[in-house]
C-alpha positions in Angstrom: -131.4 117.7 111.1 -134.1 120.3 111.9 -134.5 123.9 110.7 -136.2 126.5 112.8 -137.4 130.0 111.7 -140.0 132.6 112.3 -142.5 133.6 109.6 -142.2 137.4 109.7 -145.6 137.9 108.2 -147.2 136.2 111.2 -145.0 137.3 114.1 -146.7 140.0 116.3 -143.9 140.4 118.8 -145.6 138.7 121.8 -142.1 137.5 123.0 -143.3 134.1 124.2 -140.6 132.4 122.1 -137.9 134.4 123.9 -139.4 133.4 127.2 -139.2 129.7 126.4 -136.1 129.5 124.2 -133.9 132.5 124.7 -130.9 130.6 123.3 -132.6 130.3 119.9 -134.7 133.4 119.4 -133.8 137.0 119.1 -135.7 140.2 118.4 -135.1 142.9 115.8 -135.2 146.6 116.5 -139.0 146.7 115.9 -139.7 143.9 118.5 -140.3 141.0 116.1 -138.7 137.6 116.6 -136.2 135.9 114.3 -133.7 133.0 114.5 -130.2 134.1 113.7 -128.6 132.2 110.8 -126.1 130.3 113.0 -129.0 129.0 115.2 -131.4 127.9 112.4 -130.3 124.3 112.2 -129.8 121.7 114.8 -129.5 118.0 115.2 -132.7 117.7 117.1 -135.6 119.9 118.4 -135.2 120.8 122.0 -138.0 120.9 124.6 -137.5 124.7 124.8 -138.2 125.1 121.1 -141.2 122.7 121.4 -142.6 124.9 124.1 -142.0 128.1 122.1 -143.8 126.6 119.1 -146.7 125.5 121.3 -147.0 128.9 123.0 -146.8 131.2 120.0 -150.3 132.7 119.7 -149.7 133.6 116.0 -148.2 130.2 115.1 -145.3 132.0 113.5 -142.6 129.6 114.4 -141.7 127.0 111.8 -139.8 123.8 112.3 -138.9 121.5 109.4 -137.2 118.1 109.6 -134.6 118.1 106.8 
């Protein structure tokens, strides 16, 4: 099981995560990314999430294998 989230202290709102994995990431009213609670855990990391992690210029996306 993996857990995915965005570190709010690092996110700068570049929206690259949304471009690569729109099914996982959303944006708040101020334009910062977050992962809704119901999407934070998954059986495996998808290629789209891997691309989002690799392309985040602030390295704000966190993935943990639990």
